[in-house]
C-alpha positions in Angstrom: -10.0 -6.3 26.6 -11.1 -2.7 26.4 -11.9 -1.1 29.7 -14.9 1.1 30.2 -14.3 4.2 32.3 -16.7 6.2 34.4 -18.1 9.3 32.8 -16.3 12.4 33.9 -19.3 14.6 33.5 -20.6 16.3 36.7 -24.2 16.1 35.4 -24.1 12.3 35.2 -25.3 10.5 38.4 -24.7 6.9 37.2 -22.1 4.9 39.0 -20.9 2.8 36.1 -22.2 5.2 33.4 -22.7 2.2 31.0 -24.6 3.3 28.0 -24.0 7.0 28.7 -22.9 8.9 25.6 -20.2 10.6 27.6 -18.5 7.3 28.7 -15.0 6.8 27.4 -13.5 3.4 26.5 -9.8 2.8 27.3 -8.2 0.8 24.5 -4.6 1.2 25.8 -2.4 -1.9 25.8 0.2 -2.5 28.5 3.8 -3.1 27.2 5.8 -6.3 28.1 7.0 -6.1 31.7 10.6 -6.0 30.4 9.9 -3.1 28.1 10.9 0.5 29.1 10.5 3.0 26.3 10.9 6.7 26.9 9.4 8.0 23.7 7.1 6.4 21.1 7.2 8.2 17.7 4.9 7.2 14.8 5.9 7.8 11.2 2.8 8.2 9.0 1.8 9.2 5.5 -1.6 9.8 4.0 -0.7 7.7 0.9 1.7 5.0 -0.1 4.9 5.3 -1.9 6.2 8.5 -0.4 9.1 6.9 1.6 7.7 6.4 5.1 9.7 3.3 5.8 12.8 5.1 4.5 12.2 8.0 6.9 11.6 5.6 9.8 14.9 3.8 9.1 16.9 6.9 8.6 15.5 8.4 11.8 16.4 5.3 13.8 19.9 5.1 12.3 20.6 8.9 12.8 19.4 8.9 16.4 21.3 5.7 17.1 24.5 7.3 15.8 23.8 10.3 18.1 23.9 8.0 21.1 20.3 7.1 21.6 19.0 3.6 22.1 16.4 3.1 19.3 14.1 0.4 18.1 11.7 0.0 15.1 8.2 -1.5 15.3 7.1 -2.3 11.7 3.4 -1.8 11.8 3.0 -2.1 8.0 1.9 -5.8 8.3 0.9 -6.3 4.6 3.9 -4.3 3.2 6.9 -4.7 5.5 10.2 -3.4 4.3 12.2 -2.5 7.4 14.1 -5.8 7.6 15.2 -5.5 4.0 16.6 -2.0 4.5 18.7 -3.3 7.4 19.7 -6.5 5.8 18.1 -8.6 8.6 17.5 -12.2 7.8 17.3 -13.9 11.2 13.9 -14.8 12.6 12.3 -13.6 15.9 13.0 -15.9 18.8 10.5 -16.4 21.7 11.0 -17.0 25.4 8.6 -17.6 28.3 8.7 -13.8 28.9 7.9 -12.7 25.3 9.2 -12.3 21.8 12.8 -11.1 21.3 13.2 -8.6 18.4 16.1 -9.1 15.9 18.9 -6.5 16.3 20.5 -4.9 13.3 24.3 -4.8 12.8 24.5 -1.6 14.9 22.2 -2.9 17.6 18.8 -1.5 16.6 16.0 -4.0 17.6 13.4 -4.5 14.9 10.1 -6.3 15.0 8.4 -7.0 11.7 6.0 -9.6 10.4 8.6 -10.6 7.9 10.7 -11.8 10.8 8.0 -14.3 11.6 7.2 -15.6 8.2 9.0 -18.7 6.7 9.8 -16.8 3.5 10.1 -13.0 3.0 7.8 -13.2 0.0 5.0 -14.9 1.7 1.9 -12.6 1.5 -0.1 -11.7 4.6 -3.7 -12.1 3.6 -5.5 -11.1 6.8 -8.5 -9.0 7.6 -8.3 -5.7 9.4 -9.0 -6.8 13.0 -6.3 -9.5 12.8 -3.8 -7.1 11.5 -4.6 -4.6 14.2 -4.3 -7.2 16.9 -0.9 -8.2 15.5 0.3 -4.6 15.8 -0.8 -4.5 19.4 1.0 -7.8 20.1 4.2 -6.2 18.7 3.9 -3.8 21.6 2.6 -6.0 24.4 4.4 -9.3 23.7 7.8 -8.1 22.5 10.7 -7.5 24.9 11.9 -4.1 23.7 14.1 -3.6 26.7 15.4 -0.1 27.6 14.9 2.3 24.7 15.1 6.0 24.3 13.0 6.0 21.2 10.7 3.4 19.5 9.8 4.4 16.0 6.6 2.9 14.5 6.5 2.6 10.8 2.8 2.7 10.0 1.0 1.7 6.8 -0.4 4.6 4.7 -3.8 6.1 5.2 -6.0 6.7 8.2 -7.5 3.2 8.6 -7.4 0.3 11.1 -3.7 0.3 12.0 -3.1 4.0 12.6 -6.3 4.1 14.6 -5.2 1.1 16.7 -1.7 2.6 17.3 -3.1 6.0 18.3 -5.6 4.4 20.7 -3.6 1.5 22.1 0.0 2.6 22.3 1.4 5.6 24.2 2.4 7.6 21.1 4.2 10.8 22.1 4.0 12.3 18.6 4.0 11.6 14.9 6.1 12.7 11.9 4.2 13.0 8.6 6.0 12.1 5.4 5.1 13.7 2.1 6.5 14.3 -1.4 6.5 17.4 -3.6 3.4 16.7 -5.7 0.5 19.1 -5.1 -2.0 16.2 -4.7 0.0 15.1 -1.7 -0.7 18.3 0.1 -4.4 17.3 0.5 -3.4 13.8 1.7 -1.0 15.3 4.3 -3.8 17.4 5.7 -5.9 14.2 6.2 -3.1 12.6 8.3 -2.5 15.8 10.3 -6.2 16.3 10.9 -6.5 12.6 12.1 -3.7 13.2 14.6 -5.4 16.4 15.8 -8.7 14.4 16.2 -6.9 11.8 18.2 -5.0 14.4 20.2 -1.6 13.2 19.1 1.0 15.9 18.7 2.4 16.3 15.2 6.1 16.9 15.5 6.7 18.0 12.0 6.8 17.1 8.3 9.5 15.4 6.2 9.5 15.8 2.5 11.0 12.9 0.5 12.1 13.0 -3.1 12.4 16.7 -2.6 15.0 17.4 -5.3 17.8 15.8 -7.3 21.3 17.3 -7.0 23.2 16.7 -10.3 26.7 15.3 -9.6 28.0 17.0 -12.7 27.1 20.6 -12.2 25.9 20.7 -8.5 22.5 22.1 -9.5 19.3 21.0 -7.7 16.4 19.9 -9.9 12.8 19.6 -8.8 12.0 16.6 -10.8 8.7 15.9 -9.1 7.6 19.6 -9.3 7.8 22.5 -6.9 7.4 21.8 -3.3 4.3 22.8 -1.3 5.5 21.6 2.0 6.2 25.0 3.5 2.6 26.1 2.7 1.1 23.0 4.3 3.4 23.3 7.3 2.5 27.0 7.8 -1.2 26.3 7.6 -1.0 23.9 10.5 1.7 25.7 12.5 4.2 22.9 11.9 7.9 22.6 11.2 9.6 21.1 8.2 12.0 18.7 9.8 13.9 17.5 6.7 14.0 17.5 2.9 15.4 14.2 1.5 16.8 14.4 -2.0 16.5 11.7 -4.7 19.8 9.9 -4.1 20.7 6.7 -6.0 23.3 5.8 -3.4 20.6 5.9 -0.7 18.3 3.7 -2.7 21.2 1.3 -3.4 22.0 1.1 0.3 18.4 0.2 1.1 18.3 -2.4 -1.6 21.5 -4.0 -0.3 20.4 -3.9 3.4 23.2 -1.4 4.2 21.2 1.7 5.3 23.3 1.9 8.5 26.3 2.4 6.3 24.8 5.4 4.4 26.7 8.5 5.3 24.2 11.2 4.3 23.1 13.8 6.9 19.6 14.6 5.6 17.9 13.6 8.9 20.3 15.5 11.3 17.9 18.5 11.7 15.0 16.1 12.4 17.1 14.3 15.0 17.9 17.6 16.7 14.3 18.5 16.7 13.4 15.3 18.5 16.1 15.9 21.1 14.8 19.4 21.7 11.3 18.0 22.3 12.8 15.6 24.9 14.5 18.5 26.7 11.4 20.7 26.9 
């Protein structure tokens, strides 16, 4: 239940400050008592189809290979895709202490609604409040154990779930995913401005489908148009953390549930940036 705080204003003489315009409501949710997470990182996008789940998966895999204990909370309840990318088919188990996430082949714990459904193709036809409460339960009722990083794959847009995550979970920062189209620049700004409004640090931008490198001549082609990510990043004082190319082998690895076997290094700079933030 949300907890009402006293107003911090020195001009307010009320003890409880109920009804005061300056009162603040605490929506934060406590984690499971067996959960100890050092950093919670949200991966967001202003629109769908830009590769947010791909970036989340690659970040977790890259950081895991660099020696960090990582987990993934799939907050995209109506469009979950994380288990597919990791080839996870087992279902979540429960104990008296909470739900136990399913670990990938390389030991990355994953919690997704698809790991609770009888069939992967069963639709989740729920209203917004139910979806938001489910995301909170993925934090409060799941035994995440000791993690260095928990990456949250959020649904696109600035609606119920991103708002719930920002208000209820201890998010240390977000990474915004975009693509080269000029239209996306406007959508990115919406996501960045929402984070600023919620006082959540934006760690940087990742551009997916940035270019295609021809295997025959080695040339790079901007098949989705010229990138505007540098302009957007500069306008908000942000860093470009990675540019992910159009790579059929990466798409194939995701389709086959073998993303942990992909040998690309496109997220190395983003991983280093996260490590630098940790050391500051």
